[in-house]
Structures are given as structure tokens and as C-alpha cells.
N, C-alpha and C positions, 0 to 999 in steps of 0.2 A: 789566364791559364788555358790549357787545351780543353776542348770538349772531351767529355768522358770517353766517348768511343774512339777518338783520336789518340788520347792518352793510353788507353788500354790496348789498342791495336799496336802501338809502338812499343809498349812496355811488356806485354804478355804474349803477343803474336799467336803462336800455335797452342797455347794452353787452352783447356776447355773452359768456356764461359758458361754455357747453358747445356743442361741435359734434359731431354723431354721425350717421353715415349720411345725409349731405346735409341734416341738419336742425340749425338753430341755436336755442339756448335762451338768452334773456337772463337776467340776474341777477334781474330782477323776475318773469319767467315762472317761474323755478326757485323763487323764494320762495313764490309762490302754489301751485305744485304740491306743495311740501313742506308747506305749511299744510293743504292738502286731505288729504294722507296723515297728518298729525298728528291731525287730527280723527277720521279713520277708525280710527287706532290706539287713540285714547282710548276709543272706543266698543266696543273688544274686551274691556273689563274686564280690564286688565292689572295690576291692583293687586298681585297676588301674584307678578308677574314683573318683577324689576329688570333682567334681562338679556334682550335680544331678539336671536335669531339671524337672520341674513339669508342665505338660501340660494337666490338667483335668478341668472339669467344675464345679463339685460339691464343694461348699466352705468348707464343713466339710472334704472332702477328701484332699483338698488343704492344710488345716491347719494341719491335722494329718500327712501328708507327710512332710510338712515343718518342724514341730517340731521333727519328727522322724529323719530327715536328720541331724539336728543340734545335736540331742541326740547321734548319732553314729559318730560324728565328720566329717560329710560330709557337703559341702556348697550347700544349695539349691538356685535355681533361679526359680521364678514363672513366667510362660509365660502367656500373655493375651489369653483368650479363642479364640479370633478372630484374632490372629497374622497371618499375611500373610505368605504363604509358603516361599516366597523369603526372607523375613526378618528372618524367623526362620533358613533358610539355612545359611544366613550371620552370625548369632550369633554362630551357630554350628562351622562354619569354622574359624571365627575370634577368638572366645573365647574357643574353644575346649570343648564345652558342649556336650560330645559325649555319655552320657547316660541319657535318658529322660523317665520318667514315664508318660504314657498317658492313653487313654481309647479307647475302640472300636469306640466310636463316632467320633474320630479324624483320623480314618484310611485313609480317602480320603485326609485330610490335609497333612499328613506325607508321602503320597505316593510319591515315587521317590526321597525323601530327602536322600542324602548320607552323610556319615561322622559321623553318630550317631546310636546307638542301641536304639530301642524303646521297652519298656516293658509295657504291658497293666495292669492297676490296677486291672481289673477284675480277673487276674490270680495271684494276690499277696495275699498270706495268711501266717499266722504265722507258718504254718507247711511246707512252701515251703523249700525244700532242707534239711529237717531233723527236729528233734524235741528235740534236746539236749538243756539244759538250757544255757542261755546267761546272763551274768552279765553286768550291765551298770554303768558307773561312773555317779553319780548324781551331779557332780561339773563341773563348767566351769573353766578349768585349767588356762586360760589366757583371761581376758576380752578384751584384745587388738587384739585377733584373729578374723578373719572374721566370722561373723554370717551368712550372706547371700549376694547374688548378686542381683542387681535390674536393670531391663532393662529400658533404657531411650534413646530416639532418639537423644537428644542433639541438638545443634544449626544447625548441618549440615544435620540432618535426618539419619545419619549413626548410626545403633544400637550400643549402648555402655552398658556395664555392670558395675554398680557402686558398689564398695565394701563398706559394712557397718559392723562395728565391734559390738561385744556384748556391749562394753562400749558406743558406739554411741547410741544404743537403750536404755540402762540403764539411761544415762544422759538425753536423750530426755524425757523419762517418768518422771524423776525428775523435769525437767523444766516445762513440761505440768502440773504436779501436783501442782507446785507452782502457776501456773496461774488459773487453773480450780478447784483445790481442790477436787479430786475424792473421792467418798464415796463407800463403799461396797454395798450401796443401789441403786447406779446408774444403769440405764438400758440404754446402749449406742447403738443407731441404727447405724449399719455399712452397708451402701449402696454404698460405694466406692469400686472399684475393688481391690482385694487382691494383684494383681501384682503391684499396685501403693503404694508408701510408705505411703501415707495418709491413705489408707485402712488397710494395715498390721500393722501400728503403733498403731491403736486402739486396735488390738488384743494383742499386747505386753503390752500395758497399762493395759488391762483387766487382763492378767496373773499376772502382778506384783502388781496391786492395788486391785484385787479381785472383780471387778464388772462384771455385765452381758453384753455380746455383743449380740445384736439382728441382726442376719445376713440376708441380702437381696441379692439375686443373681443379681438383677439389680434394678435401680431406678424405683419405682412405687409410684406416689404421693398419690393415695388413700390408698394403703396399709401402707405407711409410716405414713400418717395422722391417720390411725386407731391405729397404735402402739403408736403414740404420745398421742392420746386421752386415751390410756389404760395403761399409766404409764411410758413411755419412758422419760428419764430426759435429755439426751444429744444426739446430732446428728452432724455429719460432712457433709458439703455440699459445692458445688460450687455455685456461684450466680444464674446460670440458673436453678439449682435444687430448690433453695429457692423460686424463682419466681413461678415455677410450683407448689410448695407446697402451696404457698399463694393463687394462682388462684384456686387450687382444694378445698380449704377451703371455698371459696366463701363468705368471710366476717366473717366467724366464728373465734373467737379469739383462740389463742393458749392457752392451759391450763397452770395454774400457776406452776405445777410440772415440766414443761419443763424448765430447768434452763440454758440451753446453746445450741446455734446453732453455731458450729465452722465453720466459713466461710473463705474458701481460694480458691486458683486456679485462675480462670479467673478474668479479670477486672470487677469491680462492679460499677453499676450506683449509683449516688447520690440519685436518685429518689427511688431506692430500699432501701437504707439505711435510708432515711428520713421516708419512710413508716414504716420500722422496729421500728424506734424511736417513731413515732406517735402512733403505735399500741402496744408498750411495748413488742416487740419481742426481746428476749435476745440474740442478735448477738455478737459473739466474732470474730472479723476480724483478720486474721492471714496471715503470709507470710513465705514461706519456699520452699524447693526443695528436690529432691531425695538426692543430695550430702550433705544435712544438716540433713538427717534423719527426715524429715517433718519440722514443724514450728520453726522459730528462733526469731520471733517477733509477737506482737499482742496486742489487747486491746478490752475491753468491750465498745461498741460504746455509750452506755447510760452514761458512766462515762466521756467520752470526745467527746461530740457531735460536737464540733468545729473542730475535727480532722478527719472527715469522709473520706477525700481524702487520708489519710495516711494508712500505714499497721502496725502501732503500734510501741511500744517500744521494744527494744531488750529483749530477755529472760535472766533470771539470768545466770550468768557466760559466757554470750556471749559478743562479742564486734563487733559493726557494724560501719564502717567508709566509707567515700566516697573517692575513689582513682581515680583521673583523670575522674571524673563524674560517675565511676562505683561503685557498691555496693560491699564492701569487708566484709566478715563475718569470724570471728575467734571465735572458741569455741569447746567444747568437743563433739559436735554431728557432726562435719565436717568429711566427709569420708576421709580415708587415700589416696584415689584416687585423692582428690582435692587439694593436696599440690602442686599447680602449680606456686607458687611464693616464695619469700624469707621468708615469715612469716609462722612459723610452725602452724599446725592445722587451716589453713585458706583457704578460697576460694575467688578468685576474680570472681564475677559473671558477666554475660552479661547484668544485669539489670542496667539501668541508674537511679540515684537517688540523693536525697538530704536529709539532716537531719535538722529539725527545732524543738526546744524545746524537744529534745530527741526522737522525732517521725520521723520514716522513711517514705519518700515519693518517689514513683517510677514514672519515666518519660519516660518509654519506654525501649527498649532493643538495645544494640549495635549490636546484631546478627540478628535483623530483619530490618536492614536498607535497604531501596530500593532507587534507583535513579529515580526520576520522574521529567520531565521538567528540567533536569540539576541540580536538588537539592536533597540532601540527606534527607530522612525522615524515622523515625521509625514508623512502623505500630502500635506498642503498644502505641506510643505517640498519634497517631490519635484516637485510641480507648479511651484512658484516657481523652482526651479533649472532645470527644463526650459524654462520660459518665458524664461529669461535668454539662451538660445541664439537668435541672430538669425534662424535659418532655421526655427524651430519656431513654428507659428501657432496650434495648438490641441492640447489634451491631454485624454485621458480615462483615469482609473486605475480598474482593476477589481481586486477582491481575492477570494481563495478560501482556504479553510483546509486545511492539510496536517498530518497528525499528526506528521511528522518535522521539517518545516521551521518550522511555525507558519503565519503568514499569508503567502500568496504574492501578490505584487503584479504585475499585468500592466499594461503601458502601451501605449495606442493613441495614435499621434502623427500629426498632420497637419503637413506641411512645405511650405515655399515653394520649396525648392531640391531638385530631383529627384536631385542628386548626393549629397545627404546620406544616409549609410548608418546602419544600426543600430549598427555599430561606432563610428561618429562620435558617436552619441548616448550610447553606453555610456562612451566616453572623456570626454565632457562631464560626465556624472554622477559619474564617478570622481574628478574634480577637486574635488568637494565632499562626496562620500559614500564610505563604505566599501563593499566589494563586497557584504557581507551586507545593506546597506541599500538597494541598488539593485533595481529591478524584475527579477523572474525572466525575464520575456519582454518584449520590446519589438517592437511591430509598427507599421510605417509604413502609414497608410491614406490613401485618397483624400479621404475626408470623414468627419468626426465629426458625427453627428446628435444635437443636444441637444433632448430632449423639452420 
């Protein structure tokens, strides 16, 4: 099949692909910008570098470099703009990402990092190293080859790079299209980091399905609400973002042209979902991970209001089963890195779950188990139980170690009902947990600030 940028250039030409800072870029404009960067990259003599790191802050530069890399058969990896120097050094050493395109802004961050060559994007131009013509193959030779690498901390906190193939992305777009039914008239707000699979996947969907992506460098509730009121039809968020968006609207309803809020990521309170139902907010709740190239299950909450605690039904062509209490996912979007069991194209996740009436329910994680008071407990399970209380809107759990008790769990809780007391919350927890499994301290706070 054709490379995405070739396909979209031929299919959508003068339609808007990206909007950013009051500037619009058509699919054709983007194609030629990528072509220019592809020529410049080839003239950097990258023959000994199969993987190219992208460590820049401007989202347009990130995307042009990303597509330029795959266009010249190099494997890109996008680094978060705020990655710690130590973590970047670990990735370079462990995964041999020894050529990184960065910017002058990052000079201090990369200072003293060894094992990699850094090239500044400000010095990259199509004339670099010569001006001879270069021809590019506009086809993807093998859809099973690696398209890009994706940084994730994993359960241990050690940086990992997850491989995703062209076919992983292609199949993911098809699955999402089956659920959301994209239109060329869609305007999709992209406010998630491009180094996250949830953020980058929106761009790939846009390339293949021909809709506009409205880029945001960071989450800003008032700016996003402005875009929503002025024609945006879709947006992907995590629950804390949705809550801030609702607070910013101060009771003003969402416009009818907003047809979908794709909600994934963190645990989600029943209170927030009930508010969405009551106020006709079109929430599509989803579940997925980097290793599955974004979502693998989901549902429109207004169609199944009795299933608010779940993360939906499996996507088309996926299989989700419970193996020894853990969620096992099999399907065409699963990374080749994740084949860690005897079932091909599958991943045994660290998520604990159950299935009821074809809906998947999550009950915590096997890799966030702590021992407190001599008993094992999943931190995710505590959050899930707290979110079941209709007056609890947000939760933050903190842990510290005590030689006598083990891990001490402290809970900071945001509530919608000022009459809710710490004792009420303790009573709610004790309906589901033993005393030893409950947080040692519970504090009701005005606001939880998520960085």
C-alpha cells in the first residue's frame, strides 16, 4: 500500500490536515514539507543509524520529522519534551538510539549526555549536503515492518521502547473507524502528547481517513472549549481533562456538533460519567495501551448506562479473555514486542479484570500490588472502589514505607458533596476491603492538581 502521506496527498489534496496556532496546513502542503525534510535527512549520512530520535517541542516539526523518517525507511521514536536527562541517557544506552534530532532549546538538557549524536533542527534544510534530486518509493514494502518505536516506563519504571508495525496502525484505524465512523468533515482536537500512542494515533487516523486535526501543544481548557464551540467534532481526553473542561464551561452545554469525547487513560469516577449522561455529553469510554496501538475496547456510555463501571466491549477482530485473573488481549494491533506467551499476536497485561455480558471490567493491576499491614492490595483497586462512590470526583494515592507496617497508603480525595466526611469514605472502603488494606490516612482536599 502507499505511504500515508502519499495516500493522503493523492486522496485529499487541498483539504486541511493540521491546524496549529491559527495556521492551517493542507495534506498537499504537509506532503511537500515532509519531502523536504526527507531529502535533508538523507543528506546527513544516516546509513549506520536505523533508529532516529526526535526531541523537539513544536508539534508540526515533530510530525514532519516523524513522517520523513518512515518515508526514508528509518524508525522514529518521539521523546517527551520534558524527559529527564537520566532517562534519556538510559534509553540511548539500552536501545542504541544514537542519532537524535533536537533543537537549540534543548542544549542544556542534552549537555554531557554520551553515546549519541545530536543534530539541531535549526540547521536542517533541504539543501544540506548537496542539491541533487532524490527519488522516494511511495509504497510501504512490508506492512509488518516496524513503523515506529514508543517510549513507555512499563511496570518497573525502567524505560522501554515498544515496536509498532505499519499493520498495527492500519488495523487500529480500521477498528476505530468501525466504532466512531470518521468523516472528512470531522475536526478532531489533538491535545494529548505526540510521544503517547493516544496522541500520535489521532494523526495516523487523520492521514488515512482525511479529517482535520487541531493541534494543541498542551491542555488548555478555555482554548479547547473555544475550538469546541467553533466547530470541533471530536476530542480525546483523560478523565481529569474532561472534568477541567466541564468546570471551565461553568454550566454552558456542549454544542450538538461535538459528536464524541473519547475518554481513556486514568480511572474514571461514576460521578463524572453520571454527569455526562445527565447533560448529554457524548462520551465514548475506551481502554488500551501502547502495546496495543491505543484502544482495544470501548462503548458509548449513553447506549449502555448500566455499564458505567466497565471499559466496554472488545473492538472488531480482537479477542479479550481473562487468564488467571489477568486481561489477555489478542488481535492485529498487538505489538510484536508483546508476544510474551504461547498465544500468537497476544499480550498478557498486568491489568486484573473480569468479563460480564461481553463487557470488560478492570479490578486493579498485578504490578501495583503493595503490602500493607501484612496484606496485599492493588493501588488501582483502591482507586476503582473510591470512584464507585457517587460523591467522589477525583483521587490521588501516595505511598511511603514504614519498617513496622510496610507500605503506608495515603489518599487525597476531591468530593462534590461538602457533607461527605472522612468517616463516610472509610465506611465505603470497608464494604469492599479489609481494614489492613485501606489507606492509613484519608484527606479531603479542595483540588487535586495533575501534572
